[in-house]
C-alpha positions as CSV (number, residue, x, y, z in Angstrom):
1,M,166.8,81.8,-55.5
2,V,165.0,85.0,-56.4
3,F,167.4,88.0,-56.8
4,D,166.6,91.6,-56.1
5,A,168.6,92.9,-58.9
6,G,168.5,96.4,-57.5
7,T,170.4,95.6,-54.3
8,L,172.4,92.5,-55.3
9,T,176.1,93.0,-55.0
10,V,178.8,91.4,-57.2
11,G,180.0,89.4,-54.2
12,Q,176.5,88.0,-53.5
13,Y,175.9,87.2,-57.2
14,L,179.3,85.4,-57.5
15,D,178.7,83.3,-54.4
16,T,175.4,82.0,-55.9
17,W,176.9,81.7,-59.3
18,L,179.6,79.4,-58.0
19,L,177.0,77.2,-56.3
20,N,174.9,77.0,-59.5
21,I,177.8,75.9,-61.8
22,K,179.2,73.3,-59.4
23,G,179.0,70.0,-61.1
24,T,178.7,71.5,-64.6
25,V,182.5,72.1,-65.0
26,R,185.5,70.0,-64.0
27,Q,186.2,70.0,-60.3
28,R,189.6,71.5,-60.6
29,T,188.2,74.2,-62.9
30,W,185.5,75.0,-60.4
31,E,188.1,75.2,-57.6
32,R,190.1,77.7,-59.8
33,Y,187.0,79.8,-60.3
34,E,186.3,79.8,-56.6
35,Q,189.8,80.8,-55.6
36,L,189.9,83.6,-58.1
37,V,186.5,84.9,-56.9
38,R,187.4,84.6,-53.3
39,V,191.0,86.0,-53.4
40,H,190.8,88.6,-56.2
41,I,187.4,89.5,-57.6
42,K,185.4,89.8,-54.4
43,A,188.2,91.6,-52.7
44,A,188.1,94.3,-55.3
45,L,184.5,94.3,-56.5
46,G,182.5,92.3,-53.9
47,N,180.7,95.4,-52.4
48,V,179.8,97.0,-55.8
49,K,176.2,96.5,-56.7
50,L,175.9,94.3,-59.8
51,K,173.8,96.8,-61.7
52,D,176.4,99.5,-61.0
53,L,179.4,97.5,-62.1
54,T,181.3,99.4,-64.8
55,R,184.0,98.8,-67.3
56,A,186.3,101.0,-65.2
57,H,185.7,98.8,-62.1
58,V,186.8,95.8,-64.1
59,K,189.8,97.5,-65.6
60,N,191.0,98.7,-62.2
61,L,190.7,95.1,-60.9
62,Y,192.8,93.8,-63.8
63,G,195.4,96.5,-63.2
64,T,196.1,95.1,-59.8
65,L,196.9,91.6,-61.1
66,N,200.2,90.5,-62.5
67,S,198.4,88.2,-64.9
68,P,194.6,89.0,-65.2
69,R,193.8,86.4,-67.8
70,H,192.3,83.8,-65.5
71,A,190.4,86.4,-63.5
72,H,189.0,87.8,-66.7
73,I,187.9,84.3,-67.9
74,T,186.1,83.7,-64.6
75,L,184.4,87.1,-64.4
76,H,183.4,87.2,-68.0
77,K,181.8,83.8,-67.7
78,A,179.9,84.9,-64.6
79,L,178.7,88.1,-66.1
80,N,177.6,86.4,-69.3
81,D,175.3,84.2,-67.1
82,A,174.0,87.3,-65.3
83,V,173.1,88.8,-68.7
84,A,171.4,85.5,-69.7
85,D,169.4,85.7,-66.4
86,N,168.3,89.3,-67.2
87,L,170.1,90.6,-64.1
88,I,172.2,93.1,-66.1
89,P,171.7,94.4,-69.6
90,R,175.3,93.8,-70.9
91,N,178.6,92.2,-69.9
92,V,180.9,95.1,-69.0
93,S,184.0,92.9,-69.4
94,D,183.2,92.3,-73.1
95,G,186.0,93.6,-75.4
96,L,188.5,94.5,-72.7
97,K,192.0,94.0,-74.2
98,L,194.4,92.1,-72.0
99,W,198.1,92.0,-72.6
100,K,199.1,88.6,-73.9
101,P,201.1,86.6,-71.3
102,R,204.4,85.3,-72.4
103,K,204.1,81.8,-73.7
104,K,205.3,79.2,-71.2
105,E,208.8,78.1,-72.1
106,I,209.1,74.5,-73.1
107,N,212.2,72.6,-72.3
108,P,212.0,69.3,-74.2
109,L,214.8,66.7,-74.1
110,T,216.8,66.1,-77.2
111,P,216.6,62.5,-78.6
112,E,219.9,61.8,-77.1
113,Q,218.8,63.1,-73.7
114,A,215.6,61.2,-73.9
115,R,217.4,57.9,-74.6
116,A,219.7,58.6,-71.6
117,F,216.7,59.3,-69.4
118,L,214.9,56.1,-70.4
119,E,218.1,54.1,-69.9
120,A,218.5,55.5,-66.4
121,A,214.8,54.6,-65.7
122,R,215.2,50.9,-66.6
123,G,214.4,48.9,-63.5
124,D,212.4,51.8,-62.0
125,R,208.9,50.9,-61.0
126,Y,207.6,53.6,-63.4
127,Y,209.8,52.8,-66.4
128,A,206.8,51.9,-68.6
129,L,205.1,55.2,-67.5
130,Y,208.1,57.2,-68.7
131,V,208.2,55.2,-72.0
132,L,204.6,56.1,-72.6
133,A,205.1,59.7,-71.6
134,I,208.0,60.2,-74.1
135,H,206.7,58.1,-77.0
136,Y,203.0,59.3,-76.9
137,G,203.0,62.5,-74.8
138,L,200.3,61.4,-72.3
139,R,199.7,64.0,-69.6
140,Q,200.7,63.0,-66.0
141,G,197.0,62.7,-65.0
142,E,196.2,60.5,-68.0
143,L,199.1,58.2,-67.1
144,L,198.1,57.9,-63.5
145,G,194.5,57.3,-64.5
146,L,195.3,54.6,-67.0
147,K,193.6,51.2,-66.3
148,W,194.4,47.8,-67.7
149,A,191.0,47.8,-69.2
150,D,192.1,50.7,-71.4
151,L,194.9,48.6,-73.0
152,D,194.6,46.0,-75.7
153,L,198.2,44.9,-76.0
154,A,197.2,42.1,-78.4
155,T,196.1,44.8,-80.9
156,Y,198.7,47.3,-79.8
157,T,196.1,49.9,-78.8
158,L,195.5,52.2,-75.8
159,Q,192.4,54.3,-75.0
160,V,192.8,57.5,-73.1
161,R,189.5,57.7,-71.2
162,R,190.2,59.7,-68.0
163,T,192.6,61.8,-66.1
164,M,193.5,61.4,-62.4
165,S,194.1,64.5,-60.3
166,E,194.2,65.8,-56.8
167,S,191.6,68.3,-55.6
168,R,190.3,69.6,-52.3
169,M,187.9,66.6,-52.4
170,G,190.9,64.2,-52.6
171,R,191.9,62.2,-55.7
172,I,189.4,62.4,-58.5
173,E,188.8,60.9,-61.9
174,E,187.7,63.3,-64.7
175,Q,187.3,63.3,-68.4
176,P,190.5,64.0,-70.4
177,K,191.3,67.7,-70.9
178,N,189.7,68.0,-74.3
179,G,186.4,66.5,-73.0
180,K,186.8,63.3,-75.0
181,G,189.1,60.3,-75.0
182,R,191.5,59.3,-77.8
183,R,192.8,56.0,-79.3
184,I,196.5,55.5,-79.7
185,E,198.2,52.9,-81.7
186,L,201.2,51.7,-79.8
187,S,204.7,50.7,-81.1
188,R,206.3,47.4,-80.3
189,T,208.7,49.0,-77.9
190,V,205.9,50.5,-75.8
191,V,203.9,47.3,-75.8
192,E,206.9,45.3,-74.6
193,A,207.5,47.8,-71.8
194,L,203.8,47.6,-70.7
195,R,203.8,43.8,-70.9
196,A,207.0,43.6,-68.7
197,H,205.4,46.1,-66.3
198,G,202.2,44.0,-66.0
199,E,204.2,40.9,-65.3
200,T,206.0,42.6,-62.4
201,Y,203.5,45.1,-61.1
202,G,200.2,44.0,-62.5
203,G,197.2,42.6,-60.5
204,H,195.5,46.0,-59.9
205,E,192.9,48.0,-61.8
206,L,195.3,50.9,-62.4
207,V,198.3,50.3,-64.6
208,F,200.6,52.4,-62.4
209,T,200.3,52.1,-58.7
210,T,202.3,52.5,-55.5
211,E,203.9,49.5,-53.9
212,K,200.7,49.0,-51.9
213,G,198.7,48.9,-55.1
214,T,197.1,52.3,-54.5
215,A,196.8,55.3,-56.8
216,V,200.0,57.3,-57.3
217,N,200.3,60.8,-55.9
218,S,201.6,63.1,-58.7
219,S,203.9,65.1,-56.4
220,N,205.4,61.9,-54.9
221,L,206.0,60.6,-58.5
222,V,208.0,63.7,-59.3
223,Q,209.9,64.0,-56.1
224,R,210.7,60.3,-55.5
225,S,211.2,59.0,-59.0
226,F,211.3,61.6,-61.8
227,K,213.7,64.1,-60.3
228,P,216.2,61.5,-58.9
229,L,216.2,59.9,-62.4
230,L,217.0,63.2,-64.0
231,N,219.9,63.7,-61.6
232,S,221.2,60.2,-62.2
233,C,221.6,60.7,-65.9
234,G,222.8,64.3,-66.0
235,V,220.0,65.7,-68.2
236,P,218.5,69.1,-67.5
237,Q,216.0,69.6,-64.6
238,I,212.9,69.7,-66.7
239,R,209.2,69.6,-65.5
240,F,207.3,66.3,-65.9
241,H,205.1,68.0,-68.5
242,D,208.2,68.6,-70.6
243,L,208.2,64.9,-71.4
244,R,205.0,65.6,-73.4
245,H,206.9,68.4,-75.2
246,T,209.7,66.0,-75.8
247,C,207.3,63.6,-77.5
248,A,206.1,66.4,-79.8
249,T,209.4,67.9,-80.7
250,I,211.1,64.6,-81.5
251,R,208.2,63.6,-83.7
252,F,208.5,67.0,-85.5
253,I,212.2,66.7,-85.8
254,K,211.7,63.3,-87.5
255,G,209.3,64.8,-89.9
256,Q,205.9,63.6,-88.7
257,H,202.9,65.5,-90.0
258,P,201.4,68.1,-87.5
259,K,197.9,66.5,-87.8
260,R,199.3,63.1,-86.7
261,V,201.1,64.7,-83.8
262,S,198.0,66.7,-82.8
263,D,196.0,63.5,-82.8
264,I,198.5,61.7,-80.6
265,L,198.6,64.6,-78.1
266,G,194.9,64.9,-78.0
267,H,194.7,68.6,-78.9
268,S,191.3,69.8,-80.0
269,S,192.7,71.2,-83.2
270,V,196.0,71.1,-85.2
271,A,196.1,74.9,-84.8
272,I,196.8,74.5,-81.1
273,T,199.7,72.1,-81.9
274,L,201.1,74.5,-84.5
275,D,200.9,77.5,-82.1
276,I,202.9,75.6,-79.4
277,Y,205.5,73.9,-81.6
278,S,205.8,76.0,-84.8
279,H,209.4,77.0,-83.8
280,V,210.5,73.4,-83.9
281,I,208.7,72.3,-87.0
282,P,211.1,72.1,-90.0
283,G,210.2,74.8,-92.5
284,M,208.2,77.0,-90.0
285,G,210.3,79.9,-89.0
286,G,214.1,80.3,-89.3
287,D,215.8,81.7,-92.4
288,D,213.8,82.5,-95.5
289,P,214.3,79.4,-97.9
290,M,213.7,81.6,-100.9
291,E,217.0,83.3,-100.4
292,D,218.8,80.0,-101.1
293,A,216.3,78.8,-103.7
294,L,216.5,81.9,-105.9
295,S,220.1,83.1,-105.4
């Protein structure tokens, strides 16, 4: 499409930008961009001519949002592309300072609570799923996308190759969050749980399925299995994602090296792991050890 940069509005540009990037980013990422453009950015800036867009326009938009971070990411990416296409001379959202959102609170189970939860889950169709989630921190989508072809129980290994998620297009398979898979060496406990699961519920391409052998809906898993299990054993009402945090915190409590934990979780760098879990890693934070050492 040929643009008339003189009359092109921000709304018109963003509509075409969304069409052009579709298929180049993850489907759920594209849907988040589209929603932010439709609900927030176009409502505030859609009628402004792209060439007339100013830093003040953008700051006013951000001021109307409780948390402008995602809108900024979307708009900044779109305007960078507009600069690359010579539609505007510079990105007016460059350098805008956003207040840092509070870190999402994590609520991991203690080792004792994790044992109680897994004991309550014995006999549940998804017991092996919970064992994997707590032992190796797989994300819910990674667990639901796991196929028997990804497992080699003879060599105690698992390959994380995809994530399963729900979108407007229905259930979709995508690459893992970091854009690449990872190999995990499994413990005997986890392998035994997976073998027992296969003997009872195997016979399908996916490791974890419904009773009909179809893919599991993430919301149904939480509402029909996960939450009832939490209630049955009296542990706190955590989110499913907190099982991933449980894996990390227990490993740190037991002294595992941050690089090893980062590799297990599939973070793109150990810095991300340290940023999330520094408060639970022995020796990072807390009282100053030099007081005791030198007093």
